N, C-alpha and C positions, 0 to 999 in steps of 0.2 A: 349831714349830721347837724342835729339842732344842739343848742347850748346845754340842755339837760344831759344828753348823751355824751357830750365832751366832758362835763363835769364828772359823770360817773366813770368814764375811762381814766380821767386824771386821779380820781380818788381810789379806785380799786386796782388800776394798772392790769397786772397779769394774774391777779388773785381770783378771777372768775372761773369757775368750773361748770360747764353747762351739764345739766341733768338731762339724760336722754330717755324719757318716759313720755307717755301720753297722758294729759291730764284734763280733767273735767273743768268746765268754766266756772268762774267765781260769779256769784250774783250779789248784787247790793240793792238795798231798798232806797229809792228816790221818790219822795212825795207819795208814799204809799204803793208805788210800783216797783217790781223787781226788774232790774236791768242786768243784762249778762255781759260779763267781760271774759272774752275768749282768751285763753293763756296761749301766748306765742312761745315763750322760753322761760325756763327758770334756771337760775344760776346759783350755785352754792359759793359763798365767799370765803376763802381760806385765810390763813395766818391769823392776823390780829382781830378779824371780825368773825370769831368763832360763833356758830349758831345763827349766822345771818344767811338770808337768801334775798336774791333780787329777781322779782317776778316782773316779766314784760307781758302786758296785756294789750289786746286790741280794744280800744274804746268803742262804746256803743254810739257815741256822737261822732260827728266827722272831725272836729278839732278838739284837742289834739288826737292824731290818728292812733298814737300809742300812749299808754300810761305805765309808769314804773312804780312799783311798790317794793318798798324795803321792808322785809319781814324778819322777825326774829322768832326762833323756836323756843317756846316757853316750856313745853312738855313734849316728849316723844310719843306718849300715849295719852290722849285727851280723855276727859271724863266730865260729868256735870259738876262734880265737886270741884274740880280745877277751874272750870269756867266760872263758877260762882265766886271762887276765891280771887280771880284776877278782874272780874267784871267791874268792881267799883273802882279799881285802879285805872281802868280804861275810861271810866266816866270822867275823870279828873281832866283829861286832855281829849277833847272831842274829835281831834284830828286823827287819833289812833283808833284802829279797828281790830276786832278779834275775829278769828276764823279757825274752824276745825277742818283740816285739809291734809290729805295724804301726799306727802312730799316723795315718798318712796312706795308707790302703789302696789308693788309686788310683795312687800312685807305685811300688808293688811293692817297697818297701824295708822291711826289717824292723829296727826300732830295737832297741837295747840299753838297757832301762831298769832302773833300780834304784828300788825303792820301799819305803816304810814305811807301815804302816796307822796312821791317826791315831786316837788314843784321846781320849776326852772329858776326861780329867784331865791331859793333857799339852799344853803350849803348842805351838802350830804352828810358832813360831820355832825350837824345839829341833829338831824334825824337818827344817826347812830347813837348819839349820846342819850336821846330820849329813850330809845328802845332798850339800850344797855341798863339804864336806871330802872325801867319798868320790870325787866328780867330779874334784876337784883332784888327789887322790892317783893316781886312775886315769890322768889326763892326763899326770901326771908319769912313771909307769911306761911309758906309750905313748911319750913322747918319749925315755926312756932306752933303749927297744928300737929306736927309729929311729936313734939315735946308735950303736948297736952294729953296725948294718948298714952 
């Protein structure tokens, strides 16, 4: 078990619930080329980390073999409007990425997720705080938009 896996185990203890579905891979653009990250497992994080997911992917490079993405559900039904609302919030912190992904494929809903890749030298609590703040700011913008209508 590497250092990052131990940090995750210490942080989330028994709050991880494995989701048992088959998921398509996630692709990311690196230097103009798309690289595929195959999803090994997705965990829903319970209790104090509501709306959080831990995504374990196989890296397209040899080192590290696995990558861990901490994701927060911004919206349970994504749309182009919601993506445009959150896009400039994501641009502030370049380490955050946005994805439209179906966490529960049987429901035919595409969630809007923001995620941050976890590094072994960074505490997990920093990543959770960044993602919580992003969700709060996004929800505030959504409420402001609703009040304008």
